[in-house]
N, C-alpha and C positions, 0 to 999 in steps of 0.2 A: 616765813608769813609772805602770803602773795600780796602785792602791791596798788591797792584795793580800796577806792574810798571810799567813801557814804552815796555819792553818789550815783558810782556806781550800779549800787547795789540797790540805789531809789530810782536808776531808771530799770534798772530789769524788770523791779515788782509793778514796774505801773506800765511795761512793756505785758508782761502778765494778766494786770489786771482792766486795761482799755484793751489789749489784742492786736494793736500796731501799732507803729514805730512813729507815725505820724499823728496817732491821739497820744500818745504821748508824749512827744515834744511838742504838743500845745499845751497838756496838764503843768510840761516842767517851762513851760515857756521860755522854750528854746527849736531849735532847727530840726529834722530832720534826718539832715548829713550828720550832727554831731549827737544825735542817739545814735543812728550806725557805728560812727568812731566810736562812741563810750562802747560799744558792744562787741566791737574786735578788740576794744584794751582788756577789756573781760577776760577773751577767747584766748588772749594771747599768751597773758599771765597765768590762767587757768592752765592752758594747753589741752582746751578742748569745746566741742563749738556744743555750741548755748541753745543756737539757733538754726532749722534747713529752709531750702527754698520750698516753697510747693503752690504749683498755681502761682500767681500774681504777688503773692503771700509770703512775710515769714511765719514758720509756728516754732515752739518752744521744741528740741530733742528732750530726748528720755533725762540725761545729765543735768539738761535746764530746766524740766518740771521739777527735778529732786532738791536743785539748786532754790529754788521760788519758795519750795514745801521747809524747805531748812530755814533760812533767812526770812520768810515773811514775818513768820513772829517775834524772831531775835531784832527785827528791825525796827515796828513797831515797838516792843517794848521799851528800846534806845528811848525813841521816840517820847513816849508816852512817861516815860521815866524825865527824862529831861524839861518838856511841858509842863510835869506834876511840880517839879522843882519850884519852876517859877511862878505856878500859878496861872500858867499857860499865856503868862502876861509878852513871854518872847516869843509867843507862836507870830510864825509869821506864814507866807503862803496863800495862794490865789486861789476862791471857797466857788464854785458853782452853786447855787442855787436854784430849785423851779418855786413855780407856784401858779395856784389858779389863780385867775380873778379878784375873786373873793377873796382868798387870803389874804393876796396881796394887799386889800383896799384893807382888810380888817385889824389881821395879825403882826403882818410883815413890819410894815411902818419898823411897830415897837422893836421886835427884834432886834434888824436893823443897824438901829439905834444902842442897843446895848454892845453889840458885837461890836459899833466903832468905836465905842468908849472904852470897853474891858477888853479888846482884842487890835490894839492899834494896828501890829502888824498885818491883820486879816484884810487882803480883801477880797468884796464878794464882785462876784455876777452873779447879775438876777436875771430871768427869763421868764414872762408871765405865758402861758398857756393853758389849754382844756386839761381836763385832766388824764387822760386817752394817751394824751402826748408825754405830760409828764412821767408818767410810766413806765413808757419807752427812754426819754432819756436819761432816769436814771439804772433799768435796767442794764444800759447799752454802756455805761458808767459817765455818761455823755454830762450825767448831774452828778452833784455829790449828796445833797441833803432837796426832800422836797413835799411840799407843803400843798395835798391833797381834797379833793372832796372821798369821802370813804362811802365803805368801807371799805377795803384795798383788802384784797385774800390773795397772795402771793407766796410761793416756798422762797424765794428768793432777795425779798427785803424783812424789811423790820419796823415796825409801822409803833409811834404811840399816839395817843386820841387827843384832841387839843379844841374842842370844842364843837359845838352845833349852832347853826341856824334857821330861825324858820322863814316858811318860805310863803306868800301871798300871792294873790286872782287881783292883780291894776288895771286901771283903764282911767281915763282921761277924765274931767267930769264932764267936759259935754257926749259921750262918748257913754257914758252911766246918764246920765239924763234922756241918754233916745230908749233908755232900757236895759241896756248890759247885755245880757246873755241872754234876753229874749227876745233876740233876736239874731242870727246866726252872724257873733263877729270873726274876724278875722285871727286867729291867733299866732303871737309871734314866741319864738323857745331858741335858748339853745339847740347845735345841732344835737343827734339822734345820739350818740357818742357820750353828751355828757351828762350826768344825774337828774339833772332839773329836765329836763326833754319829759326821761323818764316816771316823775311824780307829775308832771304836767301831764300825762296821758291818762296817768293813774285818775287826777284828781275830775278831767272833763269824762270820765267814762262813771265815776261816781257820782256824779252830778245829773247823770243825765245830757250831757251835752253835747251838741253835735257843729263842730264849728267852722264855719264858712272857706278855710283853710288853712292850712299850717305851713307859717314860716321860720327860718332860720338865720340866725347869723353869732356868731362867734365873739361879740362882744357888748356884755353886760350894761356896760353905760353906756353904746350905742342901742338896745334895747329900750332902754329906758326912754332916753329922746327918741326911738320909734314911739311908745304909746304914749308917750306925751303932748305930741305933736297931731298922731294919725287917729283911727277909729275902732284900732284892734287892741285888742287885754294879755299881756303876759302872766307868768307865774315867776316872780323875781324875787331873789334874796333879801328880806324884811332888814335888817343893817342898809343894804345901800338904795332902800326906796324910804328908809324912814321920815328922813324930812321934808320930800317931796308930799308923803301924805299927811304932816304934820301941819301943812301950808295948802295943803287940798289943792296942790297941781296933782296929785294921785286920787282915786279914792279905790276901795278895793270892792271888786264886781261877785268875788262868789267868796263860801268858807273856805278859808285858810287850809288846806292839807295836812293832813296827820303827820305826815310824814318828811323831817325835811330834811336835810343837810348834816353830813358827819364829817368832818374832817382832821387828818392825822398826818404829821409827819413820815416821813418813809428814807430811808436809807437800804443798802446795799445786804443783805445777810451777812455777808464775809466784809465788812467791812473792817478793816484794824487801822486804820488815819485814826490815829487816839485825837487829833484836830478834827476831824467831823463826828467822830464820835461823841467827845465834848458838846461841840456844836447843837446834835442830837439829842442829847440829855436835859439841856437848856429848853431847845425848842419844844418837849417835850412838859416843861411848864408852861406854858403858851394855852390863853382859852381866847378862842371865839366870841 
């Protein structure tokens, strides 16, 4: 039996998943020289080259690809068996979550609190960003699990629906008192790569409205503040302006768009880490 430890195989599998020694080092909370040393130890024990230099990077050899293919399901099964035996109570590690701002403000706090309570050995790293970037992050392996506006159509991802929110056209009472969209108002929106931007344009067209101009901001809460104190209007997620509507700080100035926002949790289709699969299973039970 070759003198290889589980951390050697774990290192090899994360390099294969993420594509670089540096990314694997970040994921395993170690240094790039430590990753290189582990790879050399594996190659010395096995007597074969697992990587070859190509350009400025390293790629798996044919033997390396074969070892990854054979070991990945075995390693995942071993981890899964140990975690299931303890009902995941002994799970440890760092899991990188990505979320759009709306999901982060609605379902994410409860999800995080449940993970903290049930899986105290798991550390979460959360990044809040727009849907398009979240997709890039999870597809590149820089995020493990993301919550984003859908529907998401990608053969490289597996998704679970977690609910939907309605959208509302809002403006300040002063803007509405002046006639609202009876005049050419400025419109504020999330950037064009956001699903809300598409709904905004559809709704303006359906209502025969020509805005004075369309400005963008990539932060929903800042958009709320801009509309509260300005002369423009915006289409925003109803849960994020519910309190302002109830208090009268904002009012509705156009019919609500028929199309709302669907939300989904997503992981890579080839994901085999049992901890991430368990968190994805739990995420599928969330409801926005």
